[in-house]
N, C-alpha and C positions, 0 to 999 in steps of 0.2 A: 346678758344685757337686755334681751327682749322682755323677760319676766320683770326685770327691774324697771324697764321703761313703762310697761303696762301698769305696774303698781303705782309708780310715781305720777303717771298721767291721770290715773283715776283719782288720786289725792288732789292733784292740781285742779281737775275739773270740779271736785267737791268744794275746794276753796273758792274757785271762781263763781260757782253757784251761790255760795254764801256771801261773797263779796259784792257780787253784781258787776257793774261796769268797772273795768280796770284798764289803766294805760299800759303801754309796753314796758316802761321802767318798773312799774309795780309788779307786773307778771314776771319779769326777770328776777326781781327780788324774791318772789315766792319760789321760783324754780331753784334759785341758789340755796335757799334754806332747806328745801326738800332734798336736793342732791347732797348737801352737807350732812344732813341727818342720816341719809342712806349710807353715806361713805363711812360714817362712824360705826355702823353695824357690819358693813362689809367693805373692805378696802377697795378704793379706786385711785388710780394715778391721775395726774392733772389732765392728761389727754382724754381719758375716759370721762372724767367730769365735764370737760369742755364739750365733748361730743354729745353726751347725754343732755346737757343743758340746752345745747343748740337744737337737738331733735325735739325736746319738749316744747321749746319756744315756737319752733316752726310748726309744730302740730296744732297749736292754738292760735297763732298769729300769722303764720305763713303757710305754705303748701308743701312742707316736708321737702323731699328731694326735688319736687317739681319747681321749687322756688328758683333754682338756677336757670331753668328754662323760661320761667316767667320774666326773669331779669334780663334775658337775652332778647333784645328787640328784633333780631333777625328771624326768630322763631315765629311762624305764622299759625301752626296748628300742633296740638299735643294730643296724642291718642293713647290712652292707657287701657290696655287689654288685660286686666288683671294685674296683680302686683309685680309680675316678672317680665312683662312685655310692654315696653313704652316706645311708641313710634313718634317721630318728630318730623314736621315739615319745615324746612329751612331753605330759603332762596329757591323755592319752587320744587325742591327735591325731598323725597320721603326716605327716611332711614330708621333702623332700629337703634335706639339709644343704648349706650353701654352701662346704664345704671338701672336699678330696680328697687322697689320698696322692700324693706327688711322683712315685712310680714303683711298679710292681708289686713290685719287690724290697723296698721298705719295708713294704708290706703283708705280704709273705711273712715278713719279719723278725718282725713282730708276731705272726703266726700261730705261728711256731716258738717264740717266746718264751712264749706262752700255754701251748701243749701241753707244752713242755719242763718248765715249772714244775709240771705235774701228772703228771710221769713218764709221759707218753704220746707217741706217735709219729704223725706224719702225713706221708705221702709218696705216690709214685705207686702203690706196692703197697697202701697203706692210706690212700686219699684222703678218708675220712670219719672224723671223730673228735668225741667229746663231751668237754668239759673244763670247767673253772671258773676264775674269777679268785680272787684272794686274799680278796676280800670276799664270796665265795660266789655271785657272779653266774654264771648258766649260759651256757656257750659251745658253739656248734656250728660246726664247720669243714668245708668241702668244698673240695678243691683239684683241680687238673688230674690226671688226664684227665676227671674227672667235671664239674668246673666249666669252662665253655668260655671265659669272659671274665675270668679271673682268680679268685683265691681268694674264696670266699664265707664271710663271718664273721657270725654272729648271736649277739648278747649279750643275754640276758634279765637285767635288773637286779632286785634285791630290796631292800626297805627296809633301812636300817642297823639300825633297831629293828623287831623282828617286830610285825606288825599284830595287835592283840588283837581278841577278839570284840566288845569295847566299841566299838572304832573301826569295825568292820564294821557294827554297829548304827547308829552315828552317820552313816555314809555311806549308809545305806539298803540295804546288801547283804543284810541279814537282819533280820527283826523281833525285837524283844526277847523276845516269847513263844516263838518258835522257838528262839532262842539258849538260853533257860532250859531248854527241853525237851531240846536236845542236850547241855547240860551234865549233866543228870541221866542221860541215856543213857550218856555217857562214864563218869561216876562209877560207874554200875551195871555196867559191863563189856559193853555192847552193841557188837558188832563192826560197824564202819561202813565203807562204801566211798564215796569221793567221786569223782564223775565230772563230765565237762564237756569242751568243746572246747579247742582250743589257746588259751592266754592267757585262760582263763575264771577263773583265780584259784584253781586246785585246791591248789597248794602253800601259798599264803597261807592258805587256809581250813584246811588240815590243820594248819599251825602254830598257828593260833588255837584250833582244837579241842583240840589236844594240851595246852593250858594247863589243861584240866579234869581231866587224869589225876591221880589221887592221888599225892602227892609221895613216898610210901614205896615205890612199886612200882619194879621193875627193868624198864627199857625198852631195847629194841634197835632201832635204826633202820638200814635197809638202803636204799642208793640207788646209782644209776649214777654220779651226781655229787653230792657232799655239798651239799645245799641247805637241808635242814630246819633250823629254828632252835628246837629244843625248849628251853623255859625251865623252870627250877625243879625239875628232876629230878636228884637227886644220883647215883643209880644208873643212869646213862645210858651205853650202849655204842653208838658210831657206827661203821658199817662202810660201805665204798665198794667197788664192783666195780672190777676192773682188767682192762684189755685185755692181750693178749699183746704182747710187744715184740720188737725185733730181737735183743735179748740172749738170747732163748730163754726168758724168764720166761713161765710159763703164764697163760692167761686165767682169771680168777676171776669167775664170773657171779653174777647176782642169785640164781639157783637154788642155787648153791653156798653163798652167804651165808645164805639162808633155812634150808637144811639144817643149817648150822653153828649158826645162832642157836637152833634147837630144842634143841641140846645145851648151851646156855648158861644154862639156867634163867630164861628171860624170863617176866615177867608178861604183857607185851604186846609184839608185834612191829609196827613201823611200816615199811611199804615205801613209799618215795617215789613210785614209779610202777610198776604192773604192766602190761607191754606184750606179753608173750609166754608161753612155756611155764612161766615161774615162777608162773603162776596156779595150777597144780597144787599146788605147795609152799605157796603162800599159803593156799589152801583147807584144806590139811592142818593148817596152824597154827591156822586158825580153828576147826577141828574137833577139836583135841587139847588143849583146856583153856587156850588162850591167849585167853580172852574179852577183848573190848575192843580187839582189834587193829584197825589202821587201814591203809588204802592208798588210792591214787588210780588212776584209769584214764581213758583217753580214751573218751568216749561222748557221744551227742547227747541222751540222755534216760535216765530210770531203766530203762525197758524195754530200751533199747539196751545198758545196762550188763550186763544178764543175758546178752544175745546175745554181747556181746564176751567175757565170762568163759567162756562155753561154747566159743567159737572159740579162745581162747587156751589153754584146757585141751587141746583137740584138737590144738594145735600140738605138744604134748609127748607125749600118749598118745592112741591111738585108742579111748578108752573109750566104752561105750554112752552115748548122750545122757541117758537116764533116770538113770544112775548119776552123771553130772556134775551134773545138776540137783538130785539129792538132796544132794550135797555142798554145793552153793550154798545150798539151802534150809535145810540143817542148820547151816551155819557163819556165814552172813551174816544180820545182823539188820536193818540199815537201809541205805538208799541215799540219798545226797544229790547232787542234780544242780545244777550251776552253769552259768551262761551269761552272755553279754554282750548287752546290749540295743542298740538302734540308736544311743542316745546314748553308747555305748561304756562304760556303767557295768556293773559285774560284780554279778550278783545270784544268790541262791539261788532256783532256779525250782521245785524240788520236793524234798520229803522223803517217802520211801515206806518202808513196812514190808513185809518178806517174811513171808508167812503159812504157808509150808510148801508141800506138793505136793497136786495134785488132777488125776487123769487124766494123770499123768506130765508135768504142766505146773507151773511155779512160780507160786504165787499171790502177789499183791502188791496192796497198796492204799495210796492216798495219804494222808499225814498233814497235810502243808502243801503248798500249791500257789500259785504266783504268779498273781495276777489281772491280766490285761492292762488291764482297764478302770480298776481302782483303783490299779494300779501298786504293789500291796502283796502280801506273802507272807501268805496267809490259811490258817487251820486248815481242813482238809477231811476229817478223819477222826480216829479215836481209836486209841491203841496197844492191840493185842490181847495180845501176849506180855508179860505183866508178871512172869514168873517171876523174872528176874534182879533186878528191882526189889525183889521180896519177899525174895529171898535176901540182898541187900545192905542192905536197910532204907532204901533211897532212896525218898523220898516224891514222887509225881508229882501 
């Protein structure tokens, strides 16, 4: 069956290359003709024809055996460690799936299908790539020669409907008091950085927080892969970075997009994730009248967010550390740290305010902190910088 599948898929791809854009019904017709022609040369029963037709269709229009997981809305993460080992996260629990790809070639077909639809390339010269599915799910691919036991495919799923702050309150991720506080901070234009470890819920929280942005503002979102689901903003511009490809098209980085965004008259800039030298440009945006801008970074605490920002700025420019810290202290107002507890639940662990500089060090104090004993986010301090509240008339 595998030899027949590979032969028919090769013919199908040649037909599609000749045909150009084709709809699902047209592709199904092509597959039916190919399978029928093949069955005339070598007998197949109805069950075999049906299975082969489905596999061929899924290989060019779906994600082969992974399609069942994609269709299951309770699945939040899919981790393919080569064709024989597929791990799934469902309802916060990780387990080994009882199915596998029939061959490494089928997994490679799925990989090429995903990256091709994002106008990206993955091959031996470029063995690592980030992409996304049609529904916005985040995809990371690693292939040979980096991956030693077959292609590695990681898919991070996002809810069909964006999770609201109300849902986060109901699930215990944040207290109602802290949510109301953050709502006022967003409305008043306080610049906020959201930090946390892998799978801590940073993007989900950023989506929920963005619902508090005043509807009349012009918002520009910048991402490596478009994942944000900003709701209710009419004047919304979405931009996505682009890798260089074999056709000679130039790379467009997050840094390029932030610089361009500054010329597009944004009220706020939202960067999906700052992970490198673009921290310099993001801080410039924070410090040049784009109050209320938002971004996420990987970090293990509010204190670590500051260290990470300093390090990322130094990746781009060898600036004196005091100058970097002044930029951070001047542009960033609040830090929100998220984390996962032992029960796998995602929580806001701390909300801190930056107080400025003292002895060339950034001052910071906690406003809300998660109490391990009570398992609740509790108020731990008061906001000191109320200037933006006073300017905008937002009452706290």
